C-alpha positions as a printed Julia matrix, in Angstrom:
507×3 Matrix{Float64}:
  35.71  -11.93   83.71
  35.67   -8.52   85.39
  39.08   -9.24   86.92
  40.55  -10.21   83.52
  39.09   -7.08   81.93
  40.6    -4.94   84.68
  44.03   -6.5    84.15
  43.85   -5.96   80.37
  42.77   -2.34   80.9
  45.65   -1.72   83.33
  48.12   -3.24   80.86
  46.8    -0.99   78.09
  47.17    2.08   80.31
  50.77    1.11   81.17
  51.57    0.47   77.51
  50.12    3.86   76.5
  52.01    5.6    79.29
  55.25    3.92   78.23
  54.75    4.96   74.62
  53.95    8.53   75.66
  57.05    8.67   77.87
  59.25    7.37   75.07
  57.84    9.95   72.69
  58.59   12.78   75.12
  62.2    11.71   75.73
  65.34   12.12   73.65
  68.95   10.93   73.72
  71.39   13.23   71.93
  75.01   12.69   70.93
  76.87   16.0    71.17
  80.35   16.68   69.88
  81.47   18.49   73.01
  81.24   17.98   76.75
  81.0    20.21   79.82
  84.03   20.87   81.99
  81.89   21.67   85.01
  78.4    22.75   86.04
  79.38   26.1    87.53
  77.82   28.56   85.02
  80.5    31.2    85.58
  83.49   28.87   85.45
  83.47   28.08   81.72
  83.01   30.79   79.09
  83.24   28.42   76.11
  80.27   27.73   73.85
  80.56   24.07   74.81
  79.93   24.93   78.45
  77.45   27.77   77.98
  75.01   25.67   75.97
  74.77   23.15   78.83
  74.3    25.91   81.42
  71.54   27.53   79.33
  69.3    24.53   79.95
  69.64   24.68   83.74
  69.9    28.46   84.25
  68.41   31.67   82.89
  70.0    35.03   82.27
  68.29   38.37   82.65
  67.77   38.12   78.89
  67.81   35.27   76.39
  68.33   34.78   72.67
  65.55   32.97   70.87
  64.98   31.17   67.62
  66.82   30.91   64.34
  67.74   34.6    64.3
  68.98   34.78   67.88
  66.62   37.61   68.77
  67.26   39.22   72.16
  64.22   38.67   74.39
  63.14   39.0    78.05
  63.98   36.21   80.48
  64.44   36.88   84.22
  64.14   40.58   83.38
  60.83   41.59   81.82
  61.99   45.13   80.96
  65.24   47.11   80.85
  66.32   50.65   80.2
  69.62   52.44   79.63
  69.44   55.24   82.18
  72.7    56.92   81.14
  75.95   55.88   79.35
  76.97   53.79   82.38
  73.74   52.6    83.99
  71.12   49.99   83.11
  67.91   49.49   85.08
  66.11   46.13   85.13
  62.6    45.18   86.18
  62.66   41.52   87.21
  60.17   38.74   86.6
  58.1    37.97   89.68
  56.96   34.52   90.85
  60.02   32.66   89.54
  61.61   29.99   91.73
  64.89   28.13   91.57
  64.73   24.35   91.23
  65.08   24.03   95.01
  61.99   26.19   95.55
  63.83   29.37   96.61
  62.29   32.56   95.19
  64.29   34.55   92.61
  64.89   38.18   93.67
  67.18   41.14   93.04
  69.62   39.8    95.67
  70.37   36.87   93.37
  71.15   39.3    90.53
  73.49   41.32   92.73
  75.2    38.17   94.02
  75.66   36.81   90.49
  77.3    39.92   89.05
  79.58   40.32   92.06
  80.6    36.65   91.75
  81.8    37.18   88.16
  84.89   39.06   89.35
  86.13   36.17   91.53
  88.86   34.34   89.54
  88.5    31.25   91.73
  85.02   30.54   90.32
  84.74   32.69   87.2
  86.14   32.95   83.68
  84.16   36.19   83.28
  86.49   38.17   85.53
  86.86   41.1    83.13
  83.09   41.35   82.85
  82.83   41.36   86.63
  85.57   43.98   87.04
  83.81   46.25   84.55
  80.94   46.75   87.0
  81.1    49.78   89.3
  78.0    49.2    91.45
  74.75   47.27   91.74
  71.83   49.05   93.36
  68.79   47.12   94.62
  65.7    49.35   94.62
  63.35   46.58   95.77
  63.02   42.81   95.4
  62.29   43.11   91.7
  64.12   46.24   90.52
  67.87   46.66   90.18
  70.34   49.05   88.51
  73.76   47.91   87.26
  76.37   50.61   86.67
  79.56   49.96   84.71
  82.89   51.76   85.15
  83.07   52.72   81.48
  80.44   52.78   78.71
  79.88   49.25   77.34
  77.58   49.5    74.32
  77.12   45.71   74.08
  76.49   45.18   77.8
  72.83   44.31   77.31
  73.59   42.04   74.34
  75.73   39.77   76.49
  73.3    39.11   79.33
  71.86   35.93   77.83
  75.09   34.16   78.84
  75.42   35.62   82.33
  73.42   33.02   84.22
  71.74   33.94   87.5
  72.59   31.81   90.54
  70.72   31.34   93.8
  72.6    33.36   96.42
  71.35   31.33   99.39
  72.03   27.97   97.76
  75.46   28.86   96.32
  76.81   30.36   99.55
  75.63   27.52  101.81
  76.54   24.53   99.66
  80.0    23.0    99.51
  81.96   24.72   96.67
  82.77   21.34   95.16
  79.09   20.48   95.0
  78.32   23.8    93.28
  80.86   22.83   90.6
  79.06   19.6    89.7
  75.36   20.08   90.56
  73.63   23.1    88.97
  70.72   24.83   90.73
  69.05   27.34   88.45
  65.67   28.61   87.3
  65.97   27.03   83.83
  63.64   24.9    81.76
  65.39   21.71   82.88
  66.36   20.32   86.26
  69.64   18.53   86.76
  69.36   14.76   87.3
  72.84   13.24   86.92
  76.23   13.89   85.35
  78.82   11.18   84.8
  81.78   13.03   83.36
  82.66   11.83   79.88
  79.59    9.56   79.68
  76.31   11.46   79.95
  74.31   14.34   81.37
  70.7    13.68   82.32
  68.01   16.32   82.86
  64.25   16.45   83.3
  61.68   19.08   82.48
  60.94   21.84   84.99
  57.16   21.58   85.02
  56.92   24.91   86.87
  59.08   26.83   84.4
  58.01   30.47   84.07
  57.84   30.18   80.27
  55.81   26.97   80.42
  56.93   23.35   80.78
  59.11   22.23   77.84
  57.61   19.63   75.44
  60.52   17.19   75.8
  60.29   15.8    79.32
  63.51   13.86   79.6
  66.87   14.56   77.94
  70.04   12.51   78.03
  73.13   14.05   76.42
  76.03   11.79   75.52
  79.21   13.7    74.69
  80.95   11.67   71.98
  83.89   13.53   70.52
  84.99   10.87   68.02
  82.97   11.52   64.85
  82.58    7.96   63.52
  81.52    6.7    66.96
  78.96    9.5    67.19
  77.61    8.6    63.75
  77.43    4.87   64.61
  75.41    5.68   67.74
  72.86    7.52   65.59
  72.58    4.86   62.88
  72.17    2.07   65.44
  69.41    3.97   67.22
  71.31    4.44   70.47
  70.7     8.18   70.1
  67.94   10.04   68.3
  69.89   13.14   67.35
  73.44   14.1    66.49
  75.21   17.45   66.62
  78.34   18.25   64.65
  77.94   15.91   61.68
  81.53   15.55   60.39
  81.99   16.77   56.82
  83.73   13.53   55.82
  80.57   11.6    56.75
  78.08   14.11   55.38
  77.3    12.12   52.21
  76.68    8.94   54.22
  74.27   10.74   56.53
  72.48   12.38   53.62
  71.96    9.06   51.82
  70.6     7.24   54.88
  66.81    7.15   54.54
  66.41    6.74   58.3
  67.97   10.15   58.94
  67.07   13.75   58.32
  69.89   16.27   57.88
  69.37   19.75   59.31
  71.98   22.36   58.43
  72.5    26.08   58.84
  75.32   28.41   57.74
  77.2    29.17   60.95
  78.16   32.59   62.28
  81.45   31.15   63.49
  84.29   32.31   61.27
  87.59   30.54   60.81
  90.52   32.89   60.22
  94.25   33.4    60.59
  95.53   35.76   63.29
  98.94   37.25   62.67
 101.28   39.57   64.54
 102.64   42.84   63.14
 105.68   43.08   65.39
 108.11   45.75   64.09
 111.12   44.26   62.36
 109.34   41.07   61.29
 108.06   40.31   57.77
 104.43   40.49   58.87
 104.83   44.11   59.96
 104.74   44.97   56.24
 101.22   45.29   54.84
 102.46   43.87   51.52
 103.49   40.63   53.24
 100.09   40.39   54.92
  98.4    40.92   51.56
 100.67   38.31   49.98
  99.77   35.68   52.57
  96.07   36.45   52.03
  96.31   36.22   48.22
  98.39   33.04   48.27
  95.58   31.05   49.92
  93.02   29.38   47.65
  90.0    29.49   49.95
  87.62   28.15   47.29
  89.74   25.0    47.05
  89.81   24.67   50.87
  86.02   24.79   50.92
  85.73   22.28   48.06
  88.34   19.74   49.11
  88.95   20.15   52.84
  85.47   21.24   53.94
  83.68   19.06   51.33
  81.6    22.05   50.3
  80.23   22.54   53.82
  81.43   26.12   54.41
  81.01   29.61   52.96
  83.86   32.02   52.11
  84.41   34.88   54.55
  85.61   38.41   53.85
  85.31   39.59   57.47
  85.12   37.96   60.88
  81.59   38.35   62.33
  78.74   37.47   59.99
  75.43   39.29   59.61
  73.3    40.37   61.47
  76.22   41.63   63.6
  76.29   45.38   64.26
  79.09   46.71   62.05
  78.82   44.05   59.34
  79.65   45.4    55.85
  77.51   43.68   53.24
  79.64   44.54   50.18
  83.06   43.71   51.66
  84.92   41.34   49.32
  87.78   38.9    49.84
  91.13   39.62   48.26
  91.39   37.43   45.15
  93.46   34.27   45.08
  96.48   35.4    43.05
  99.79   33.64   43.82
 101.65   35.63   41.14
 100.57   38.91   42.7
 101.51   37.48   46.12
 105.07   36.77   44.92
 105.29   40.27   43.44
 104.25   41.81   46.75
 106.83   39.74   48.62
 109.51   40.92   46.21
 108.48   44.56   46.7
 108.67   44.06   50.47
 112.2    42.69   50.2
 111.33   39.0    50.6
 111.84   37.74   47.07
 113.38   34.57   48.48
 110.62   34.24   51.05
 111.05   33.66   54.76
 110.3    31.02   57.38
 107.36   31.13   59.77
 105.47   28.84   62.17
 101.73   28.35   61.72
  99.92   27.08   64.83
  96.41   25.82   65.37
  94.28   23.33   67.29
  93.73   19.83   65.96
  90.56   19.04   67.91
  88.45   22.21   68.08
  87.14   23.31   64.68
  85.9    21.35   61.68
  88.96   20.01   59.8
  91.2    22.46   61.7
  94.47   20.54   61.31
  93.8    19.88   57.63
  93.09   23.57   57.02
  96.48   24.67   58.33
  98.13   21.91   56.29
  96.47   23.34   53.18
  97.5    26.91   54.09
 101.12   25.78   54.52
 101.12   24.27   51.03
  99.74   27.46   49.46
 102.34   29.61   51.22
 105.13   27.26   50.13
 104.14   27.91   46.51
 104.98   31.62   46.93
 108.25   30.96   48.77
 107.18   31.1    52.42
 108.45   28.11   54.4
 105.93   27.06   57.03
 106.54   24.91   60.09
 103.23   23.42   61.24
 102.4    23.44   64.93
  99.06   21.61   65.41
  98.2    20.7    68.99
  95.25   19.84   71.26
  93.02   22.75   72.22
  93.95   22.23   75.87
  97.48   23.35   74.97
  96.71   25.71   72.09
  94.28   28.11   73.77
  96.43   28.8    76.86
  99.29   29.65   74.49
  97.02   32.06   72.61
  95.94   33.68   75.88
  99.59   34.03   76.94
 100.52   35.7    73.63
 103.02   33.0    72.67
 101.91   32.56   69.04
 102.52   34.98   66.17
 100.56   33.22   63.42
  97.69   30.86   64.09
  94.3    29.55   62.99
  91.36   30.24   65.26
  87.57   30.56   65.17
  85.31   33.27   66.51
  81.63   33.74   67.2
  80.57   36.78   69.2
  77.41   36.07   71.13
  76.72   39.79   71.58
  76.14   40.22   67.82
  78.22   43.41   68.14
  81.45   44.0    66.24
  82.62   46.54   68.8
  83.2    43.76   71.31
  84.98   41.64   68.7
  87.46   44.39   67.9
  87.92   45.45   71.52
  88.85   41.9    72.5
  90.62   40.57   69.39
  92.25   43.57   67.69
  92.94   46.33   70.24
  96.48   46.52   71.61
  96.66   44.4    74.74
  95.81   46.49   77.8
  95.06   44.26   80.76
  94.18   47.1    83.13
  91.5    48.49   80.82
  90.3    45.11   79.58
  91.29   45.6    75.94
  92.87   42.99   73.68
  92.46   40.09   76.08
  91.99   37.64   73.18
  94.52   39.34   70.88
  96.92   36.42   71.12
  99.18   37.47   68.24
  99.75   40.88   69.81
  98.54   42.87   66.8
  98.85   46.58   67.57
  97.78   49.67   65.61
  97.24   53.08   67.29
  94.83   54.27   64.59
  92.58   51.25   65.1
  92.85   51.51   68.89
  91.61   55.11   68.75
  88.66   54.2    66.53
  87.72   51.21   68.7
  87.73   53.37   71.82
  85.77   56.16   70.14
  82.83   53.8    69.57
  82.58   52.83   73.24
  80.71   55.92   74.42
  78.45   56.36   71.38
  74.78   56.3    72.36
  73.43   57.02   68.88
  72.93   53.52   67.43
  73.12   54.59   63.77
  76.26   56.68   64.26
  77.91   53.85   66.16
  77.07   51.27   63.51
  78.56   53.52   60.82
  81.73   53.94   62.91
  81.99   50.16   63.36
  81.56   49.62   59.63
  84.39   52.08   58.99
  86.49   50.23   61.55
  85.71   46.91   59.88
  86.75   48.21   56.45
  89.96   49.64   57.9
  90.83   46.36   59.57
  90.0    44.02   56.71
  91.22   46.14   53.78
  93.75   48.74   54.93
  95.45   46.86   57.78
  94.78   43.16   57.05
  94.33   42.69   60.78
  93.32   39.07   60.15
  93.07   36.79   57.13
  89.48   35.51   56.94
  88.94   32.01   55.58
  85.36   30.78   55.87
  82.21   30.42   57.93
  81.55   26.89   59.1
  78.33   25.05   58.34
  76.49   23.73   61.37
  75.19   20.26   60.48
  72.87   18.09   62.57
  71.19   14.75   61.95
  67.91   13.53   63.45
  66.44   10.05   63.27
  63.1    10.27   61.5
  61.51    7.88   64.0
  62.41   10.2    66.9
  59.58   12.6    65.91
  61.7    15.55   67.01
  61.22   18.94   65.34
  64.43   20.95   65.43
  65.56   24.35   64.18
  69.26   25.28   64.57
  70.24   28.41   66.46
  72.82   30.91   65.15
  74.99   30.35   68.25
  74.91   26.55   67.79
  73.69   26.07   71.36
  71.42   23.11   72.0
  68.52   24.59   73.99
  66.17   21.71   74.61
  63.11   23.78   75.54
  63.09   24.9    71.9
  62.69   21.34   70.57
  59.22   19.96   70.02
  57.44   16.78   68.98
  56.03   16.46   65.46
């Protein structure tokens, strides 16, 4: 009898343990996949959100508002226009047990400038010196004033110097070793990434103990995996399936207006139609953005009048879109000498943004109505983005989200005349160039007075969006997620759309 009772008790314990383990685990279908596990080798949001689970930066962004908060640095101070001093968190260890110290910070920032392992080369080259005062105090000095330097440190992930320099470089590319909330378990490229909770994490062990991420890029397949119960959560709910997800009583939809804007970049090369501000205004006014949101985006977007959204430094709350007015657009074209229109190529990715290919199709139809003949050039992102970086495209659709929450960085990278030596205009693929804007962008770089700098950035934003038509804004995407109700997962979307699993909890 005692033996039978013992067996029954053991079975009950195992059953309870199994239920508890299931409740503290989650399988997620994500709409993007990592290229590698080297945290400096991929500067895309798709890569950074994976790295943020395995690594920490000196700072982090937390919660629904993306508030800047301490991470591996507990305190920081701007010593002068070029120098920042950091006091580091003590008692932190990497997943291999190595202690985190100032040497790891120095190694990390020096590594950024190595093009063989880093896509943050310009960030690395902007650093003049790194001074270690002791194991837990370090000063980083930049070559020129960078007002948003501190705002970008949540995505500069700290690596273990000893581990990175002694391991095979190929192994570093596929097996992350950080201080983050999760430890790497396994990665099968294209199939899944597995991770487990770091029980010794400096911020406390995360509630979800085991995470499996399945990158499924095809939207209907991703949705089927959720409905069938193969996964408990889905990122990137496609707008064409939104109504189906909403009606399914097994699922809960979680959505948040995104800070990622979708817009048209266009050149202003002298001698071309788009060098004339009236032509730029005409293109803007020919596009019926409300109809794009209603029919192409299925209502899951918000109209944009500028590129970064609030609470970005430099955001102008009362900035309005130019009205949709095709008759006025044709009048402007006539005044500019293009009464019979002209021909142009509109490029864009067909696998990066929500409904991207369909958006450029719609834009082409609107422009045709005012006499502009458009040749569409939709292509995979693997081809499109290198062409943008090489400056091969004069008119294209693209998206932008600046993780620094600072419009100065946006304009320095996307609107300043290309200047490789000084690090300006590196993402200005259309080659837009305006000396007046360049001067204003550069004048904000050394401003230490936060209020004066924000006012200058607001003036810059108005100049760009109203006086120059630097870009043609379309809309802000809606970030849509779906969670199975039986998964018991509590989830709040982040403004950067990153999936940070330490922030999830059990209901």
